[in-house]
Kinemage of the C-alpha trace (Angstrom):
@kinemage 1
@onewidth
@group {chain A} dominant
@subgroup {mainchain}
@vectorlist {calphas} color= white
{ca met a 1} P -11.215 2.313 -4.554
{ca lys a 2} L -8.943 0.304 -2.232
{ca ser a 3} L -8.371 3.291 0.085
{ca his a 4} L -12.173 3.799 0.222
{ca asn a 5} L -12.704 0.235 1.213
{ca asn a 6} L -9.975 0.484 3.862
{ca phe a 7} L -11.599 3.587 5.364
{ca thr a 8} L -15.011 1.830 5.434
{ca tyr a 9} L -13.412 -1.055 7.273
{ca tyr a 10} L -11.641 1.352 9.759
{ca leu a 11} L -14.980 3.166 10.382
{ca arg a 12} L -16.970 -0.023 10.825
{ca glu a 13} L -14.349 -1.641 13.113
{ca gly a 14} L -13.909 1.655 15.035
{ca phe a 15} L -17.586 1.771 15.831
{ca arg a 16} L -17.645 -1.936 16.725
{ca gly a 17} L -14.852 -1.425 19.227
{ca phe a 18} L -16.632 1.598 20.645
{ca thr a 19} L -19.872 -0.290 21.219
{ca met a 20} L -18.222 -3.613 22.253
{ca his a 21} L -16.516 -1.926 25.165
{ca gly a 22} L -19.600 -0.123 26.246
{ca phe a 23} L -18.794 0.474 29.893
{ca met a 24} L -15.153 1.329 29.330
{ca ser a 25} L -16.147 3.646 26.431
{ca phe a 26} L -18.751 5.320 28.695
{ca ala a 27} L -16.261 5.678 31.496
{ca ala a 28} L -13.586 7.129 29.088
{ca val a 29} L -16.091 9.630 27.688
{ca cys a 30} L -17.178 10.798 31.167
{ca ile a 31} L -13.632 11.252 32.350
{ca ile a 32} L -12.605 13.094 29.090
{ca val a 33} L -15.728 15.306 29.373
{ca ala a 34} L -14.836 16.113 32.936
{ca cys a 35} L -11.265 17.022 31.949
{ca leu a 36} L -12.526 19.109 28.992
{ca val a 37} L -15.099 20.933 31.129
{ca ile a 38} L -12.468 21.801 33.748
{ca met a 39} L -10.112 22.991 31.005
{ca gly a 40} L -12.826 24.979 29.361
{ca thr a 41} L -13.838 26.499 32.694
{ca phe a 42} L -10.389 27.668 33.348
{ca ala a 43} L -10.060 28.975 29.771
{ca met a 44} L -13.346 31.027 29.963
{ca leu a 45} L -12.340 32.184 33.417
{ca leu a 46} L -9.022 33.411 32.019
{ca val a 47} L -10.761 35.105 29.001
{ca asn a 48} L -13.236 36.963 31.318
{ca ile a 49} L -10.616 37.983 33.811
{ca ser a 50} L -8.386 39.161 30.974
{ca ala a 51} L -11.308 41.219 29.632
{ca met a 52} L -11.995 42.767 33.015
{ca leu a 53} L -8.321 43.498 33.507
{ca glu a 54} L -8.164 45.117 30.118
{ca his a 55} L -11.174 47.276 30.984
{ca tyr a 56} L -9.609 48.357 34.269
{ca glu a 57} L -6.282 48.997 32.576
{ca gln a 58} L -7.949 51.183 30.031
{ca glu a 59} L -9.527 53.200 32.836
{ca cys a 60} L -6.136 53.539 34.606
{ca glu a 61} L -4.927 57.047 33.978
{ca ile a 62} L -1.781 59.240 34.282
{ca leu a 63} L -2.307 62.817 35.362
{ca val a 64} L -0.108 65.255 33.453
{ca tyr a 65} L -0.001 68.699 35.067
{ca ile a 66} L 0.693 71.706 32.828
{ca asp a 67} L 2.969 74.596 33.993
{ca glu a 68} L 0.689 77.025 35.884
{ca ser a 69} L 2.194 79.938 33.946
{ca tyr a 70} L 0.612 78.568 30.774
{ca pro a 71} L -2.855 80.179 29.963
{ca thr a 72} L -5.676 77.646 29.205
{ca ala a 73} L -5.355 77.912 25.381
{ca glu a 74} L -1.642 77.391 25.472
{ca ala a 75} L -1.993 74.498 27.993
{ca his a 76} L -4.547 72.855 25.745
{ca ser a 77} L -2.065 72.946 22.829
{ca val a 78} L 0.396 70.791 24.763
{ca gly a 79} L -2.013 67.913 24.220
{ca ser a 80} L -0.784 67.567 20.551
{ca glu a 81} L 2.652 66.693 21.813
{ca ile a 82} L 1.320 64.328 24.451
{ca asn a 83} L -0.698 62.476 21.839
{ca arg a 84} L 2.409 61.990 19.706
{ca val a 85} L 3.960 59.767 22.440
{ca glu a 86} L 3.912 56.294 21.016
{ca asn a 87} L 2.185 54.539 24.044
{ca val a 88} L -0.462 57.186 24.597
{ca arg a 89} L -3.991 56.039 23.612
{ca glu a 90} L -5.861 59.150 24.524
{ca ala a 91} L -5.234 62.439 26.299
{ca val a 92} L -8.232 64.260 27.747
{ca phe a 93} L -7.772 67.949 28.607
{ca val a 94} L -9.137 69.126 32.072
{ca thr a 95} L -9.315 72.792 32.731
{ca arg a 96} L -8.738 74.321 36.112
{ca glu a 97} L -12.498 74.877 36.546
{ca glu a 98} L -13.196 71.208 35.753
{ca ala a 99} L -10.410 70.176 38.156
{ca leu a 100} L -12.068 72.249 40.880
{ca glu a 101} L -15.457 70.488 40.206
{ca asp a 102} L -13.796 67.101 40.252
{ca phe a 103} L -12.132 67.879 43.561
{ca lys a 104} L -15.508 69.047 45.098
{ca asn a 105} L -17.329 65.993 43.810
{ca gln a 106} L -15.048 63.736 45.954
{ca tyr a 107} L -16.742 65.150 49.110
{ca ser a 108} L -20.349 64.959 50.212
{ca asp a 109} L -20.231 68.464 51.806
{ca gln a 110} L -19.176 70.737 49.003
{ca thr a 111} L -20.168 74.007 50.727
{ca lys a 112} L -16.910 74.171 52.761
{ca phe a 113} L -14.989 74.613 49.420
{ca asp a 114} L -17.113 77.520 48.151
{ca gly a 115} L -14.258 79.975 48.654
{ca leu a 116} L -11.793 77.813 46.694
{ca gln a 117} L -10.777 79.332 43.338
{ca pro a 118} L -9.939 77.529 40.051
{ca asp a 119} L -6.525 79.257 40.098
{ca thr a 120} L -5.661 76.958 43.030
{ca phe a 121} L -5.465 74.129 40.458
{ca arg a 122} L -3.510 73.559 37.291
{ca asp a 123} L -4.665 72.681 33.857
{ca arg a 124} L -4.000 68.965 33.318
{ca phe a 125} L -4.443 65.935 30.916
{ca lys a 126} L -5.871 62.645 31.824
{ca val a 127} L -3.628 60.286 29.784
{ca tyr a 128} L -4.685 56.746 28.962
{ca leu a 129} L -2.063 54.218 27.813
{ca lys a 130} L -2.138 51.453 25.170
{ca asp a 131} L 0.164 49.213 27.207
{ca leu a 132} L 0.101 49.661 30.945
{ca ser a 133} L 3.325 47.669 31.407
{ca leu a 134} L 5.193 50.535 29.727
{ca leu a 135} L 3.917 53.101 32.286
{ca glu a 136} L 7.248 54.112 33.711
{ca gln a 137} L 8.903 54.499 30.348
{ca thr a 138} L 5.994 56.521 29.087
{ca glu a 139} L 6.027 58.700 32.197
{ca arg a 140} L 9.691 59.665 31.598
{ca thr a 141} L 8.884 60.560 27.980
{ca leu a 142} L 5.953 62.754 29.084
{ca glu a 143} L 8.117 64.584 31.590
{ca thr a 144} L 10.402 65.786 28.761
{ca ile a 145} L 7.621 67.616 26.923
{ca glu a 146} L 7.799 71.434 27.174
{ca gly a 147} L 5.087 72.808 29.325
{ca val a 148} L 4.625 69.701 31.473
{ca ala a 149} L 5.206 70.508 35.113
{ca glu a 150} L 4.555 67.170 36.762
{ca val a 151} L 3.503 63.683 35.892
{ca asn a 152} L 1.524 61.653 38.514
{ca ser a 153} L 0.893 57.919 38.087
{ca asn a 154} L 0.553 54.767 40.072
{ca pro a 155} L 3.261 52.303 38.920
{ca glu a 156} L 2.226 49.872 41.721
{ca val a 157} L -1.182 49.453 40.241
{ca ala a 158} L 0.194 48.896 36.782
{ca gln a 159} L 2.670 46.275 38.088
{ca gly a 160} L -0.141 44.628 39.921
{ca phe a 161} L -2.219 44.229 36.752
{ca thr a 162} L 0.797 42.866 34.876
{ca thr a 163} L 1.708 40.459 37.618
{ca leu a 164} L -1.918 39.149 37.955
{ca arg a 165} L -2.232 38.597 34.301
{ca asn a 166} L 1.067 36.610 34.163
{ca ile a 167} L 0.080 34.454 37.223
{ca leu a 168} L -3.314 33.614 35.678
{ca ser a 169} L -1.736 32.700 32.394
{ca trp a 170} L 0.839 30.293 33.898
{ca val a 171} L -1.595 28.705 36.335
{ca ser a 172} L -4.060 28.075 33.447
{ca ile a 173} L -1.311 26.622 31.245
{ca ala a 174} L -0.236 24.319 34.034
{ca ile a 175} L -3.745 23.075 34.823
{ca val a 176} L -4.613 22.500 31.148
{ca ser a 177} L -1.391 20.586 30.568
{ca ile a 178} L -2.060 18.369 33.585
{ca leu a 179} L -5.592 17.622 32.484
{ca leu a 180} L -4.427 16.846 28.931
{ca val a 181} L -1.975 14.327 30.279
{ca val a 182} L -4.664 12.658 32.509
{ca ser a 183} L -7.041 12.451 29.548
{ca leu a 184} L -4.308 10.960 27.244
{ca phe a 185} L -3.659 8.351 29.940
{ca ile a 186} L -7.357 7.421 30.188
{ca ile a 187} L -7.945 7.095 26.461
{ca ser a 188} L -4.707 5.191 26.040
{ca asn a 189} L -5.757 2.573 28.695
{ca thr a 190} L -9.193 2.290 27.130
{ca ile a 191} L -7.709 1.524 23.716
{ca lys a 192} L -5.261 -0.855 25.282
{ca leu a 193} L -8.164 -2.926 26.605
{ca ala a 194} L -9.589 -3.102 23.170
{ca leu a 195} L -6.208 -4.298 21.846
{ca leu a 196} L -5.974 -7.002 24.440
{ca ser a 197} L -9.442 -8.315 23.627
{ca arg a 198} L -8.622 -8.564 19.981
{ca arg a 199} L -4.907 -9.763 20.268
{ca glu a 200} L -5.589 -12.955 18.533
{ca glu a 201} L -7.220 -11.237 15.596
{ca ile a 202} L -4.342 -8.794 15.421
{ca gly a 203} L -1.836 -11.613 15.555
{ca ile a 204} L -3.503 -13.408 12.604
{ca met a 205} L -3.521 -10.135 10.646
{ca arg a 206} L 0.151 -9.664 11.235
{ca met a 207} L 0.806 -13.238 10.153
{ca val a 208} L -0.901 -12.743 6.819
{ca gly a 209} L 1.080 -9.563 6.142
{ca ala a 210} L -1.232 -6.762 7.276
{ca thr a 211} L 0.700 -3.546 7.876
{ca asn a 212} L 0.906 -1.751 11.139
{ca gly a 213} L -1.044 1.150 9.481
{ca phe a 214} L -3.931 -1.154 8.508
{ca ile a 215} L -4.007 -2.646 12.019
{ca arg a 216} L -3.796 0.844 13.612
{ca gly a 217} L -6.666 2.304 11.596
{ca pro a 218} L -9.740 0.930 13.507
{ca phe a 219} L -8.211 1.902 16.859
{ca val a 220} L -7.469 5.372 15.772
{ca ile a 221} L -11.032 5.738 14.592
{ca glu a 222} L -12.326 4.375 17.903
{ca gly a 223} L -10.151 6.991 19.745
{ca leu a 224} L -11.383 9.674 17.344
{ca ile a 225} L -15.097 8.746 18.130
{ca leu a 226} L -14.435 8.831 21.900
{ca gly a 227} L -12.709 12.256 21.486
{ca leu a 228} L -15.424 13.672 19.179
{ca leu a 229} L -18.258 12.584 21.461
{ca ser a 230} L -16.482 13.901 24.486
{ca ala a 231} L -15.930 17.227 22.772
{ca ile a 232} L -19.603 17.642 21.769
{ca leu a 233} L -20.919 16.717 25.145
{ca ser a 234} L -18.429 19.017 26.923
{ca phe a 235} L -19.162 22.021 24.704
{ca phe a 236} L -22.931 21.894 25.470
{ca leu a 237} L -22.255 21.197 29.042
{ca leu a 238} L -19.957 24.188 29.335
{ca trp a 239} L -22.578 26.321 27.539
{ca gly a 240} L -25.332 25.327 30.052
{ca leu a 241} L -23.115 25.780 33.086
{ca tyr a 242} L -21.727 29.096 31.896
{ca glu a 243} L -25.051 30.661 31.162
{ca leu a 244} L -26.461 29.390 34.417
{ca leu a 245} L -23.569 30.974 36.362
{ca arg a 246} L -23.767 34.186 34.323
{ca ser a 247} L -27.555 34.605 35.018
{ca arg a 248} L -26.910 34.030 38.729
{ca ile a 249} L -24.144 36.650 38.856
{ca met a 250} L -26.198 39.162 36.971
{ca ala a 251} L -29.089 38.646 39.402
{ca met a 252} L -26.931 39.502 42.423
{ca asp a 253} L -26.242 43.151 43.037
{ca val a 254} L -23.186 42.533 45.051
{ca leu a 255} L -21.455 40.814 42.140
{ca gln a 256} L -22.345 43.338 39.379
{ca met a 257} L -18.651 44.324 39.228
{ca phe a 258} L -17.971 40.861 37.697
{ca thr a 259} L -19.213 41.351 34.151
{ca leu a 260} L -19.091 38.023 32.260
{ca met a 261} L -19.087 37.932 28.476
{ca ser a 262} L -21.926 36.344 26.708
{ca phe a 263} L -21.292 32.680 25.717
{ca lys a 264} L -22.217 33.593 22.057
{ca gly a 265} L -19.014 35.608 21.932
{ca leu a 266} L -16.992 32.737 23.348
{ca ala a 267} L -18.739 29.949 21.450
{ca pro a 268} L -16.564 29.796 18.304
{ca ile a 269} L -13.349 29.758 20.410
{ca met a 270} L -14.802 27.144 22.821
{ca ala a 271} L -16.127 24.919 20.078
{ca ala a 272} L -12.727 24.933 18.294
{ca ala a 273} L -10.948 24.286 21.547
{ca cys a 274} L -13.221 21.442 22.630
{ca leu a 275} L -13.088 19.873 19.154
{ca gly a 276} L -9.299 20.187 18.875
{ca ser a 277} L -8.683 18.905 22.395
{ca gly a 278} L -11.087 16.015 21.906
{ca ile a 279} L -9.538 14.945 18.620
{ca leu a 280} L -5.936 15.380 20.040
{ca ile a 281} L -6.779 13.345 23.107
{ca gly a 282} L -8.602 10.585 21.215
{ca val a 283} L -6.192 10.091 18.347
{ca leu a 284} L -2.923 10.710 20.165
{ca gly a 285} L -4.042 8.459 23.073
{ca ser a 286} L -4.848 5.703 20.592
{ca leu a 287} L -1.550 6.146 18.740
{ca leu a 288} L 0.438 5.992 21.934
{ca ser a 289} L -1.330 2.745 23.101
{ca ile a 290} L -1.087 1.022 19.750
{ca arg a 291} L 2.569 2.011 19.258
{ca arg a 292} L 3.603 0.188 22.412
{ca phe a 293} L 1.389 -2.819 21.531
{ca leu a 294} L 2.740 -3.250 17.993
{ca lys a 295} L 6.332 -3.340 19.239
{ca val a 296} L 5.597 -6.521 21.173
């Protein structure tokens, strides 16, 4: 019963502090929302770029040429050995005739290749990998398979994908960390103003034996309210801005290559991220401010 009464007191005093410092609370919410929106924007940008990179990585192929002395049926059977390689996701067999057609399709005027025979080409496999960063290692393994004459790949492209993904990850982590620190600083100073305006009341409470935990409770609730309100506002603001941007991109033919995921697929992750970040900023910012104050 006592703990219930304490929580009711914390809740009432927390809301009173939130409304009593109306302008500061409003300013704190606006700044935290701005920080959360920027963090959310970078997070969604990273998710979409990662999805696009994953799509292009899956389309990236290794060409495995089969010894030209192998008849088509025997060349096709080499695929079972290729598929046993650990990093191989799929191996698609391409006959000499299909290779000839693919070659002709690269040119607008196909008539000049009418005399070209399928025997000019070799049977091959288009090999798609599970992990593009292991391309060179996989290529060496494929070269050891009996019947494989040559393996053709683009390690520069694979390295480019890996480097780009790593850069995006580190940049996003750095930006999110900076914005978290800024948000904590803002919420800490907002709570500090509330502490200063009630220092006499807090002094009396300490004189009559109130514990630090009891004094700390209302301010933690106030920080929690600020964080939760900011999280809710930032989530819906991110939703609206994201869908607006997505509709604009889909309407422009020149940007069709940039396929953005639907926000419905991102909503659970973004809701959890906004809620977790808001609570962390609000509660931790309050605790940091009160900790310094109660040491005085």
